[in-house]
VOGULO-576052 format. One line per field, with one value per atom (N, C-alpha, C): residue number from 1; atom name; x, z, y. Coordinates in steps of 0.02 Angstrom, whole numbers, plus 50000, padded with zeros to 5 digits. Layout:
<recs>
kelum NUM  ... $
torfi CA  ... $
xx X  ... $
zz Z  ... $
yy Y  ... $
</recs>
This chain:
<recs>
kelum 1  1  1  2  2  2  3  3  3  4  4  4  5  5  5  6  6  6  7  7  7  8  8  8  9  9  9  10  10  10  11  11  11  12  12  12  13  13  13  14  14  14  15  15  15  16  16  16  17  17  17  18  18  18  19  19  19  20  20  20  21  21  21  22  22  22  23  23  23  24  24  24  25  25  25  26  26  26  27  27  27  28  28  28  29  29  29  30  30  30  31  31  31  32  32  32  33  33  33  34  34  34  35  35  35  36  36  36  37  37  37  38  38  38  39  39  39  40  40  40  41  41  41  42  42  42  43  43  43  44  44  44  45  45  45  46  46  46  47  47  47  48  48  48  49  49  49  50  50  50  51  51  51  52  52  52  53  53  53  54  54  54  55  55  55  56  56  56  57  57  57  58  58  58  59  59  59  60  60  60  61  61  61  62  62  62  63  63  63  64  64  64  65  65  65  66  66  66  67  67  67  68  68  68  69  69  69  70  70  70  71  71  71  72  72  72  73  73  73  74  74  74  75  75  75  76  76  76  77  77  77  78  78  78  79  79  79  80  80  80  81  81  81  82  82  82  83  83  83  84  84  84  85  85  85  86  86  86  87  87  87  88  88  88  89  89  89  90  90  90  91  91  91  92  92  92  93  93  93  94  94  94  95  95  95  96  96  96  97  97  97  98  98  98  99  99  99  100  100  100  101  101  101  102  102  102  103  103  103  104  104  104  105  105  105  106  106  106  107  107  107  108  108  108  109  109  109  110  110  110  111  111  111  112  112  112  113  113  113  114  114  114  115  115  115  116  116  116  117  117  117  118  118  118  119  119  119  120  120  120  121  121  121  122  122  122  123  123  123  124  124  124  125  125  125  126  126  126  127  127  127  128  128  128  129  129  129  130  130  130  131  131  131  132  132  132  133  133  133  134  134  134  135  135  135  136  136  136  137  137  137  138  138  138  139  139  139  140  140  140  141  141  141  142  142  142  143  143  143  144  144  144  145  145  145  146  146  146  147  147  147  148  148  148  149  149  149  150  150  150  151  151  151  152  152  152  153  153  153  154  154  154  155  155  155  156  156  156  157  157  157  158  158  158  159  159  159  160  160  160  161  161  161  162  162  162  163  163  163  164  164  164  165  165  165  166  166  166  167  167  167  168  168  168  169  169  169  170  170  170  171  171  171  172  172  172  173  173  173  174  174  174  175  175  175  176  176  176  177  177  177  178  178  178  179  179  179  180  180  180  181  181  181  182  182  182  183  183  183  184  184  184  185  185  185  186  186  186  187  187  187  188  188  188  189  189  189  190  190  190  191  191  191  192  192  192  193  193  193  194  194  194  195  195  195  196  196  196  197  197  197  198  198  198  199  199  199  200  200  200  201  201  201  202  202  202  203  203  203  204  204  204  205  205  205  206  206  206  207  207  207  208  208  208  209  209  209  210  210  210  211  211  211  212  212  212  213  213  213  214  214  214  215  215  215  216  216  216  217  217  217  218  218  218  219  219  219  220  220  220  221  221  221  222  222  222  223  223  223  224  224  224  225  225  225  226  226  226  227  227  227  228  228  228  229  229  229  230  230  230  231  231  231  232  232  232  233  233  233  234  234  234  235  235  235  236  236  236  237  237  237  238  238  238  239  239  239  240  240  240  241  241  241  242  242  242  243  243  243  244  244  244  245  245  245  246  246  246  247  247  247  248  248  248 $
torfi N  CA  C  N  CA  C  N  CA  C  N  CA  C  N  CA  C  N  CA  C  N  CA  C  N  CA  C  N  CA  C  N  CA  C  N  CA  C  N  CA  C  N  CA  C  N  CA  C  N  CA  C  N  CA  C  N  CA  C  N  CA  C  N  CA  C  N  CA  C  N  CA  C  N  CA  C  N  CA  C  N  CA  C  N  CA  C  N  CA  C  N  CA  C  N  CA  C  N  CA  C  N  CA  C  N  CA  C  N  CA  C  N  CA  C  N  CA  C  N  CA  C  N  CA  C  N  CA  C  N  CA  C  N  CA  C  N  CA  C  N  CA  C  N  CA  C  N  CA  C  N  CA  C  N  CA  C  N  CA  C  N  CA  C  N  CA  C  N  CA  C  N  CA  C  N  CA  C  N  CA  C  N  CA  C  N  CA  C  N  CA  C  N  CA  C  N  CA  C  N  CA  C  N  CA  C  N  CA  C  N  CA  C  N  CA  C  N  CA  C  N  CA  C  N  CA  C  N  CA  C  N  CA  C  N  CA  C  N  CA  C  N  CA  C  N  CA  C  N  CA  C  N  CA  C  N  CA  C  N  CA  C  N  CA  C  N  CA  C  N  CA  C  N  CA  C  N  CA  C  N  CA  C  N  CA  C  N  CA  C  N  CA  C  N  CA  C  N  CA  C  N  CA  C  N  CA  C  N  CA  C  N  CA  C  N  CA  C  N  CA  C  N  CA  C  N  CA  C  N  CA  C  N  CA  C  N  CA  C  N  CA  C  N  CA  C  N  CA  C  N  CA  C  N  CA  C  N  CA  C  N  CA  C  N  CA  C  N  CA  C  N  CA  C  N  CA  C  N  CA  C  N  CA  C  N  CA  C  N  CA  C  N  CA  C  N  CA  C  N  CA  C  N  CA  C  N  CA  C  N  CA  C  N  CA  C  N  CA  C  N  CA  C  N  CA  C  N  CA  C  N  CA  C  N  CA  C  N  CA  C  N  CA  C  N  CA  C  N  CA  C  N  CA  C  N  CA  C  N  CA  C  N  CA  C  N  CA  C  N  CA  C  N  CA  C  N  CA  C  N  CA  C  N  CA  C  N  CA  C  N  CA  C  N  CA  C  N  CA  C  N  CA  C  N  CA  C  N  CA  C  N  CA  C  N  CA  C  N  CA  C  N  CA  C  N  CA  C  N  CA  C  N  CA  C  N  CA  C  N  CA  C  N  CA  C  N  CA  C  N  CA  C  N  CA  C  N  CA  C  N  CA  C  N  CA  C  N  CA  C  N  CA  C  N  CA  C  N  CA  C  N  CA  C  N  CA  C  N  CA  C  N  CA  C  N  CA  C  N  CA  C  N  CA  C  N  CA  C  N  CA  C  N  CA  C  N  CA  C  N  CA  C  N  CA  C  N  CA  C  N  CA  C  N  CA  C  N  CA  C  N  CA  C  N  CA  C  N  CA  C  N  CA  C  N  CA  C  N  CA  C  N  CA  C  N  CA  C  N  CA  C  N  CA  C  N  CA  C  N  CA  C  N  CA  C  N  CA  C  N  CA  C  N  CA  C  N  CA  C  N  CA  C  N  CA  C  N  CA  C  N  CA  C  N  CA  C  N  CA  C  N  CA  C  N  CA  C  N  CA  C  N  CA  C  N  CA  C  N  CA  C  N  CA  C  N  CA  C  N  CA  C  N  CA  C  N  CA  C  N  CA  C  N  CA  C  N  CA  C  N  CA  C  N  CA  C  N  CA  C  N  CA  C  N  CA  C  N  CA  C  N  CA  C  N  CA  C  N  CA  C  N  CA  C  N  CA  C  N  CA  C  N  CA  C  N  CA  C  N  CA  C  N  CA  C  N  CA  C  N  CA  C  N  CA  C  N  CA  C  N  CA  C  N  CA  C  N  CA  C  N  CA  C  N  CA  C  N  CA  C  N  CA  C  N  CA  C $
xx 51150  51111  51044  51024  50962  50902  50854  50794  50733  50682  50621  50565  50528  50474  50410  50354  50289  50251  50225  50184  50115  50064  49997  49969  49928  49903  49960  50008  50069  50068  50010  50008  49996  49977  49960  49974  49974  49976  50034  50018  50069  50103  50065  50095  50147  50133  50181  50243  50233  50291  50334  50303  50341  50380  50349  50383  50445  50439  50495  50551  50533  50585  50619  50581  50611  50660  50641  50686  50751  50745  50805  50850  50820  50858  50877  50873  50900  50851  50788  50739  50718  50709  50674  50600  50559  50491  50438  50391  50331  50276  50253  50202  50134  50097  50031  49980  49932  49877  49814  49757  49694  49669  49663  49634  49679  49716  49751  49820  49822  49886  49932  49904  49946  49983  49947  49980  50034  50020  50070  50131  50120  50177  50217  50184  50220  50266  50243  50285  50346  50333  50387  50437  50412  50456  50499  50471  50511  50565  50550  50600  50655  50636  50685  50729  50700  50738  50795  50786  50838  50884  50877  50920  50894  50833  50804  50770  50747  50712  50641  50593  50523  50480  50423  50377  50306  50260  50190  50152  50112  50072  50000  49953  49883  49853  49815  49778  49734  49674  49629  49639  49664  49681  49620  49560  49499  49478  49514  49499  49557  49545  49599  49635  49597  49628  49676  49658  49702  49763  49755  49813  49862  49836  49879  49917  49882  49915  49967  49952  50000  50066  50062  50123  50159  50121  50153  50191  50162  50196  50258  50253  50310  50366  50350  50400  50437  50399  50428  50469  50449  50480  50529  50523  50570  50609  50582  50620  50597  50637  50617  50599  50544  50518  50550  50566  50590  50550  50504  50465  50395  50348  50279  50253  50222  50187  50113  50072  49999  49969  49969  49947  49879  49858  49794  49737  49696  49640  49591  49532  49479  49443  49413  49363  49299  49247  49185  49159  49101  49073  49056  49063  49046  48974  48964  48897  48897  48839  48832  48816  48830  48821  48750  48700  48630  48613  48655  48642  48689  48731  48778  48747  48768  48743  48789  48761  48800  48855  48838  48886  48946  48933  48988  49033  49003  49044  49085  49055  49090  49149  49139  49194  49249  49230  49279  49324  49294  49332  49365  49335  49367  49433  49435  49496  49544  49519  49563  49588  49549  49569  49586  49537  49550  49606  49610  49665  49733  49737  49800  49815  49763  49773  49801  49769  49789  49860  49877  49945  49997  49981  50028  50038  49984  49990  50038  50029  50072  50144  50153  50220  50255  50219  50248  50268  50227  50243  50309  50327  50389  50448  50434  50488  50508  50464  50477  50538  50582  50642  50623  50566  50543  50517  50505  50479  50531  50593  50647  50663  50629  50642  50699  50712  50768  50745  50682  50655  50633  50610  50587  50548  50513  50477  50409  50358  50291  50273  50250  50225  50153  50108  50037  50021  49980  49957  49891  49895  49835  49814  49789  49767  49757  49767  49750  49676  49636  49564  49552  49599  49591  49590  49622  49621  49563  49545  49497  49425  49416  49349  49311  49327  49294  49218  49189  49116  49083  49027  48989  49018  49075  49107  49126  49177  49207  49214  49161  49165  49185  49160  49178  49252  49278  49349  49392  49371  49409  49409  49352  49348  49393  49395  49439  49512  49530  49599  49615  49564  49573  49589  49556  49571  49643  49667  49736  49785  49769  49813  49818  49761  49762  49797  49784  49817  49893  49916  49988  50018  49985  50012  50016  49962  49961  50008  50009  50051  50125  50142  50212  50237  50195  50214  50217  50171  50165  50226  50255  50309  50377  50382  50446  50503  50489  50541  50555  50520  50529  50565  50597  50637  50596  50534  50491  50469  50480  50457  50392  50345  50280  50265  50255  50240  50185  50159  50109  50126  50108  50112  50041  50027  49960  49962  49952  49952  49892  49901  49846  49817  49808  49782  49838  49837  49889  49859  49893  49867  49873  49823  49820  49750  49741  49675  49626  49644  49596  49537  49550  49497  49445  49468  49421  49378  49408  49370  49315  49322  49271  49225  49232  49188  49209  49270  49294  49363  49368  49434  49473  49438  49472  49479  49471  49469  49533  49591  49653  49657  49641  49642  49591  49531  49478  49491  49528  49539  49610  49650  49719  49724  49673  49674  49669  49648  49644  49711  49759  49824  49871  49900  49944  50000  50025  50077  50049  49982  49952  49948  49960  49959  49945  49925  49921  49991  49996  50060  50065  50125  50138  50150  50132  50144  50217  50262  50334  50353  50318  50333  50313  50258  50237  50285  50305  50351  50416  50441  50503  50496  50438  50427  50421  50385  50375  50442  50481  50544  50594  50592  50634  50614  50550  50527  50545  50548  50569  50643  50681  50754  50787  50851  50890  50902  50893  50900  50847  50793  50739  50740  50799  50806  50779  50772  50745  50676  50645  50579  50526  50482  50425  50367  50305  50244  50233  50261  50252  50197  50161  50111  50138  50164  50199  50153  50136  50093  50134  50108  50136  50078  50064  50000  50006  50065  50073  50048  50041  50019  49943  49907  49833  49813 $
zz 50316  50365  50334  50343  50317  50348  50306  50329  50308  50351  50338  50321  50268  50242  50237  50257  50247  50196  50144  50094  50095  50115  50115  50044  50028  49959  49910  49927  49887  49831  49819  49770  49698  49689  49622  49614  49552  49537  49569  49598  49629  49685  49726  49782  49760  49708  49682  49656  49620  49593  49649  49703  49761  49793  49802  49832  49792  49727  49685  49683  49677  49675  49743  49797  49864  49875  49853  49860  49822  49762  49723  49759  49804  49841  49911  49922  49983  50039  50029  50081  50081  50140  50148  50152  50109  50099  50120  50160  50176  50128  50088  50037  50065  50088  50116  50060  50069  50022  50060  50029  50061  50037  49971  49943  49894  49853  49797  49817  49848  49871  49812  49757  49699  49673  49669  49646  49694  49760  49810  49806  49798  49793  49730  49677  49615  49626  49664  49680  49721  49770  49811  49768  49722  49680  49635  49609  49567  49607  49669  49712  49728  49747  49765  49705  49645  49585  49572  49598  49590  49651  49696  49755  49815  49812  49867  49918  49972  50026  50030  50030  50032  50062  50089  50122  50109  50090  50081  50145  50167  50228  50214  50226  50215  50274  50260  50311  50277  50303  50281  50327  50301  50344  50374  50349  50377  50442  50460  50520  50569  50627  50674  50696  50709  50732  50679  50617  50563  50557  50568  50567  50622  50681  50736  50719  50689  50669  50615  50569  50516  50546  50594  50623  50667  50700  50740  50695  50637  50589  50562  50548  50524  50575  50638  50691  50694  50689  50697  50638  50577  50518  50481  50491  50457  50506  50564  50613  50618  50650  50665  50602  50606  50550  50546  50484  50473  50422  50388  50337  50329  50316  50302  50243  50195  50140  50146  50163  50168  50099  50063  49993  49983  50027  50017  50010  49958  49947  49896  49896  49850  49821  49763  49736  49725  49703  49688  49621  49601  49537  49538  49482  49479  49501  49542  49566  49597  49601  49638  49710  49754  49825  49841  49809  49823  49809  49769  49751  49785  49831  49866  49930  49949  50009  50068  50128  50189  50188  50163  50160  50117  50062  50018  50055  50088  50125  50178  50215  50269  50243  50189  50158  50136  50105  50079  50135  50190  50244  50289  50296  50336  50305  50239  50206  50194  50163  50140  50196  50250  50304  50369  50396  50460  50453  50396  50386  50389  50360  50362  50433  50469  50539  50580  50573  50613  50598  50533  50515  50537  50531  50555  50630  50667  50739  50758  50727  50743  50720  50664  50641  50689  50712  50759  50824  50848  50910  50904  50844  50833  50813  50778  50750  50794  50835  50874  50918  50915  50957  51031  51045  51114  51142  51097  51118  51107  51095  51087  51016  50967  50897  50869  50804  50770  50723  50728  50682  50617  50570  50507  50466  50416  50370  50353  50349  50328  50266  50215  50154  50144  50143  50131  50058  50029  49961  49963  49942  49935  49862  49835  49765  49744  49680  49653  49663  49672  49685  49747  49795  49855  49839  49783  49760  49713  49672  49619  49641  49693  49720  49687  49625  49588  49589  49573  49575  49523  49543  49498  49487  49515  49506  49573  49605  49664  49721  49735  49788  49855  49870  49933  49934  49878  49873  49882  49848  49854  49925  49960  50029  50074  50061  50099  50089  50028  50014  50042  50045  50079  50153  50183  50252  50259  50210  50212  50209  50169  50166  50235  50267  50333  50384  50381  50425  50417  50355  50342  50373  50363  50390  50466  50498  50571  50601  50572  50600  50591  50535  50524  50580  50601  50656  50722  50731  50794  50808  50757  50769  50743  50722  50694  50744  50808  50859  50882  50852  50870  50816  50770  50718  50661  50654  50601  50554  50490  50439  50409  50394  50366  50306  50249  50187  50150  50098  50056  49983  49941  49869  49843  49797  49768  49693  49676  49605  49568  49504  49461  49425  49360  49320  49307  49344  49339  49311  49265  49229  49272  49314  49355  49351  49378  49373  49425  49466  49513  49476  49415  49376  49355  49337  49319  49378  49438  49497  49512  49486  49493  49432  49387  49329  49269  49270  49214  49192  49160  49141  49094  49055  49006  49030  49095  49122  49106  49113  49101  49028  48982  48911  48895  48924  48908  48935  48990  49021  49009  48971  48960  48930  48891  48860  48911  48973  49026  49062  49047  49080  49038  49066  49027  48991  49021  48988  48934  48930  48875  48881  48941  48950  49022  49033  49101  49125  49190  49219  49228  49242  49256  49331  49358  49428  49448  49403  49418  49429  49396  49405  49474  49499  49567  49617  49603  49648  49658  49606  49613  49666  49667  49717  49786  49792  49858  49886  49846  49871  49888  49851  49869  49937  49950  50015  50071  50059  50110  50125  50077  50081  50121  50138  50172  50129  50064  50020  50035  50067  50087  50161  50191  50264  50296  50257  50284  50257  50229  50199  50242  50271  50306  50298  50306  50300  50228  50179  50109  50076  50031  49988  49917  49891  49826  49770  49724  49668  49614  49592  49535  49486  49449  49413  49342  49317  49248  49239  49295  49292  49301  49308  49314  49385 $
yy 49797  49758  49738  49676  49650  49687  49706  49740  49701  49702  49664  49712  49696  49738  49697  49726  49697  49739  49706  49739  49707  49744  49717  49719  49670  49666  49658  49616  49610  49559  49529  49475  49498  49562  49585  49659  49682  49753  49791  49848  49890  49853  49817  49780  49731  49692  49644  49679  49734  49772  49799  49822  49846  49789  49732  49674  49656  49653  49631  49683  49747  49798  49805  49801  49805  49748  49688  49631  49642  49672  49687  49737  49777  49826  49801  49736  49707  49694  49708  49695  49621  49594  49530  49547  49517  49541  49491  49515  49476  49498  49451  49465  49446  49496  49482  49475  49430  49421  49401  49410  49391  49324  49315  49253  49216  49252  49221  49196  49138  49110  49095  49074  49057  49119  49176  49237  49260  49255  49275  49230  49166  49120  49133  49155  49171  49231  49281  49338  49315  49273  49246  49208  49167  49127  49172  49225  49270  49304  49323  49354  49304  49244  49193  49173  49174  49156  49206  49267  49318  49321  49273  49271  49309  49333  49371  49326  49358  49322  49348  49302  49322  49267  49287  49242  49267  49223  49242  49228  49277  49270  49291  49246  49261  49299  49351  49387  49439  49447  49500  49559  49615  49671  49705  49688  49716  49681  49629  49589  49597  49628  49642  49579  49526  49463  49436  49442  49418  49463  49528  49573  49554  49539  49519  49455  49408  49345  49357  49402  49419  49443  49488  49515  49464  49422  49369  49320  49303  49260  49293  49357  49396  49396  49408  49408  49341  49288  49221  49199  49219  49190  49236  49302  49347  49391  49404  49444  49515  49558  49627  49667  49703  49741  49810  49831  49900  49938  49904  49939  49910  49954  49934  49974  49938  49971  49952  50001  49990  49996  49941  49941  49909  49864  49829  49878  49868  49913  49885  49913  49891  49952  49941  49987  49947  49980  49946  49972  49948  49969  50044  50078  50149  50161  50211  50228  50297  50327  50390  50373  50421  50409  50386  50416  50399  50327  50294  50224  50175  50199  50155  50127  50068  50036  50047  50038  50041  49987  49927  49872  49891  49925  49947  49995  50046  50094  50060  50014  49980  49941  49904  49866  49913  49969  50017  50044  50064  50093  50041  49983  49929  49909  49901  49879  49937  49990  50044  50089  50095  50141  50103  50067  50033  49981  49948  49900  49934  49994  50031  50055  50076  50095  50037  49979  49921  49899  49897  49876  49926  49991  50042  50037  50026  50018  49963  49905  49848  49860  49894  49910  49957  50008  50056  50023  49978  49942  49904  49886  49848  49893  49948  49989  50048  50073  50133  50127  50176  50175  50183  50213  50220  50153  50106  50040  49985  50006  49957  49938  49969  49953  49993  49981  50014  50070  50088  50137  50104  50145  50117  50167  50140  50182  50151  50193  50172  50211  50176  50209  50186  50234  50220  50232  50188  50198  50236  50299  50340  50337  50391  50393  50465  50478  50544  50558  50505  50514  50556  50556  50596  50671  50689  50759  50773  50723  50732  50720  50679  50667  50611  50594  50539  50543  50601  50607  50562  50532  50490  50421  50407  50342  50310  50340  50309  50359  50396  50446  50416  50356  50324  50304  50281  50264  50326  50381  50443  50468  50463  50485  50442  50377  50333  50352  50368  50387  50457  50500  50564  50553  50504  50487  50463  50425  50402  50460  50511  50570  50603  50615  50647  50602  50538  50489  50494  50498  50502  50564  50621  50684  50684  50662  50661  50611  50551  50498  50515  50547  50566  50611  50659  50704  50666  50619  50583  50539  50510  50461  50484  50547  50571  50565  50577  50573  50502  50454  50384  50344  50381  50348  50320  50342  50315  50371  50361  50408  50381  50425  50406  50450  50419  50455  50418  50451  50418  50431  50383  50390  50391  50438  50445  50429  50366  50348  50377  50388  50408  50348  50353  50298  50248  50193  50142  50078  50047  49989  49926  49915  49854  49825  49765  49733  49757  49806  49834  49867  49891  49923  49871  49812  49759  49739  49740  49721  49772  49833  49884  49888  49840  49836  49877  49906  49948  49924  49866  49840  49884  49927  49970  50042  50053  50121  50161  50130  50166  50188  50143  50161  50215  50209  50256  50326  50331  50397  50424  50388  50410  50480  50500  50566  50622  50606  50657  50668  50626  50630  50674  50726  50769  50731  50678  50638  50593  50588  50552  50477  50451  50378  50361  50299  50273  50253  50242  50222  50147  50124  50054  50044  49986  49973  49984  49967  49974  50046  50093  50164  50188  50162  50178  50146  50085  50049  50087  50120  50158  50212  50246  50299  50269  50214  50182  50159  50125  50097  50153  50207  50264  50292  50299  50325  50278  50214  50166  50171  50194  50188  50243  50232  50282  50344  50338  50396  50448  50427  50474  50487  50487  50490  50554  50608  50670  50686  50635  50643  50608  50647  50620  50668  50644  50684  50707  50671  50691  50650  50682  50650  50656  50602  50603  50580  50624  50606  50570  50513  50477  50468  50521  50524  50551  50559  50584  50656  50692  50761  50770  50715  50719  50741 $
</recs>
């Protein structure tokens, strides 16, 4: 049976890898993006070239009104939702807490935490068996930073991802009887352009020596874990925080 998946921040990096692998596994995929329509359409085109079904939908998950519009578009153009990947996220330039601004903190939590809350809420309203849905799966993208704390660099990002871990654990218990599984994946040093957006384009290469496996990871390696958690193969797995970090 055809299943519909929404991936927030699906135009690049881990999100794009999840979109493409999920499509290969039979999901019809909504590729959410904030600004880069060209990149999102490229993901859609690659999926369609392999015979899959995909649609790009613009929305900033930090804005509740845009989240509502995102889900309304999804309802109209792809149909009933069975999966959500809360992947949209940001980092900022390395800094210590004493040098961070309120605006930075607000942006960090609006996108990384409140955006995930809002998208999960709308997904549950559609998937919950108590609300007439068919059940489904939510996978949140956390980070190894939630365990490591990222002192001196990304303490605010680490705290936001720590919130995602707690959110995952609590929500999994809350909706387990409604046919919805909730898990999180915690990537480590993954080679994506999010590091450049934080001012450290060579971060994965520079820190690879700290990883027991001796290298950074690829987005596709994270995508394998995410798509497994979405699938029926993980039917008895909920409330899990799965590290994909090379042992770091």
